[in-house]
N, C-alpha and C positions, 0 to 999 in steps of 0.2 A: 594722182592725186595721196601725198602719206597718210600712211596711220597713225595713230594717235597710239604712244608706246605706254604701255599699262607698268604700274608701277609694280616690281615683286614684291611678295609678303612671305615672312617666315614663312615655314610649315612647324615650326616647333609649339607643341601644346601643352601648355601650363601645368602640370598635375599636381600641383601643390593642395588645391581644393579636396579633391579626389581622395589625393593621402590620410588628408584628415577627416573625411567623413568615413573612409574606410575605419579608420582607429576610432573614432566614435562608434561604431556599428559593433565593432570589434572586444569593444571596452564595456557596451552598452550589453553585450549579449553574455560576456562571460560576467558580470554582476547580476542578471537575471536569471541566470538557466536556474534552476532547482534540481539537485541532482537526485537521481533516487536513490535509495537507501539499501545495504546492503539485504538480503532477501535469507533468512536465516538458514533454511532450507530449501533445495531443488527441488521445484515441484517441477512435476510434467501433465499439464491439466487436460483432460477430456477434448473431443472437440464437438462441436455444436455449430449451426448454421443460423445460430442467434447472432443476429446484425448491431444490438443495442451497445452504444458506448458505455463504459464506466465510469463513473464520476472520477472530477479531476484533484478537488480538495477535499476536506473533512473527509476521509478515509477512516475507518476500522478495516483492518484486514484481519481475519481467521485463517489462516494457513494448516492445513492438514496431510504430512505427509508420509510416504509407504505405509509407516509404521504403525501408523495412527495418533502422531504426536501432535499439538494440538499448541503453535506459536499465537501472538496474538501481539497489534501493534495500531499504532495511530501515528497519523502524518503533519500533524501540528505540532510542534516542537513546544511550542508556546503550553499546549493545551497537556502537551507530556509532565510538564513541573506541576498543573493545577491537578493531575490524575493523580501522581504518586503523593502530593500532599493527601490525598484522600483515603487513599491506600492505608500510608502509613498510619493515619489516625485509625479506619476505620476496623484494620487488623494489628493496631499496637503494634507495628513493626521496630518502632525506634528507630529509626533510620539517620543517621550524618544528614550532615549540610551535603558531606561528599558524596555519599551515597546517592541520595536525590540528584546530584549532579552527573552521575553515573548514567541513571536513569533516561538525565533529559537527550542525551548523546547518542544512547542505545537504541538500535533498531527493532527490535522486538523482544517479545518472553516467553522464554517458555520453558518457567521455572516455573516450581509449587511456590506458595508465601512462605514456607518452613524453609524456604533454603534462599528465600530472595535477598535476605539483607548478606548472607556469606557473600551469594554472585558477585552483588552489586559493590562489593568491598573490594573484588577483587581487579589487576590493571585487566586492561582491552586486550592485551594477549591473552590472557587467561580463562576470559571471558568467551570470547571465541573456540578457546581448546574445550572450553567445558558447555556450549552446546552442542556440539558435537553428541556428545551425550546425553543432555539433555533429556527428563522424561516428559518434557512438554507440559503443558497446564492441565490438571486434574479438571476434568469434566462430566456431566451428569445429566438425566434425561429431565432431572428435577433442579427447577432454581434453590429450593430448601432444602437442598443435600448438602450436609458438612461439608463433605469434600468439592463441590463442583466449585472450585475456585475462578472458572472463567464466569463463572453467574455474577460473580462479584468484580471481574475487572469488567463485563459490560454493563453495568448499573454503574460502576463508579464513571466510566468512561462517557455513557450519556448525562450524567447527570453536570460533568464537567463539561459537556458539547451537544447540548438536544439535536443539534444538527449535523449530527455524526452519520453518514451512509456506511450499511455494513456490507462488506465483499466477504466471501467465503472464497478460499482459494486451496483448493482439493489436487490432490495428485491423482490419477485415473485410475491409480493402482491402490491408492487405500479404502479400507474395510466403509462399508455404507455404515455401520454400527458408530464410528467416531463423528462423522461428518450429522449422522445423524442425533447425538448429543446436542451441536453447536444449534441444530434446529429446535429442539427440546427446550433447550434454553432458552431462544430466542422469543420461543412461545410464549414461555412461563411468564416473560416482562411483554407480552402481547404485541410482540413485535413479527412480523407477517409479511412485511417487505424487505428484501436484499437483493443480493446482486451475485451471482454464481460466477466466477470467471473462468472463461473457457477458452479453445484455441476456435478461429472460424475456419469452418471448413466447407467446399464446396455442395449447393446442393444436389442432392440425389436426384438425376434424369425422371418424369413420373412419377413423382408424387406428388401427395396436392401441393406443397410446400413451393416445388415448383414451376405448377402451373398457377398460382398465386404470384409466385414472382414474375413470371411471363404475361400475367394479365396485367399487372400494375405496371408492368413495362411498354405496353401495350399503349395504357392509358396516358401514360408519362407525355 
């Protein structure tokens, strides 16, 4: 008995739709990606076993390098515009529109108020060169100290955005008094909740933390 002959079909696959989807996804990620701003100094943070994740938005970052210099930054560019307006008014810096615009795109500040106007007037390449030798933001253990510029930055930033969450990123070799001045300033404003940025390391065997981790793993 003769068999029915099945018609042959083409094995070619139309990839047009897949290419369109791939380019749409690529375009989306290019437009939606938020690039990390340049950090003022390279900091090697100490290690800890804490696994608490850091906040992603509305961050006030206070960086301390090995020399004890303090740098201030916030991640929200729109808030930076309101912040520099507040600082300019409170400190009577008489900043121009161009200098305020320079602050809007700057990653962080490590300059005293007395030098801020001249710093913002410089072109970007000269600003980066100046950041290498920047003295850092003056700080003290009292918010009422006349030389505590950091207290003014913190107060103005929180007035601009009360939702700001504070992160301290200190180098492992930074002196404790430098970090203490930041903590005492925060305490002066009744701020007792903040994040310390560290590198994650393995939990040492035989410690209470290891026993707790093992117990929680068994429960899970």
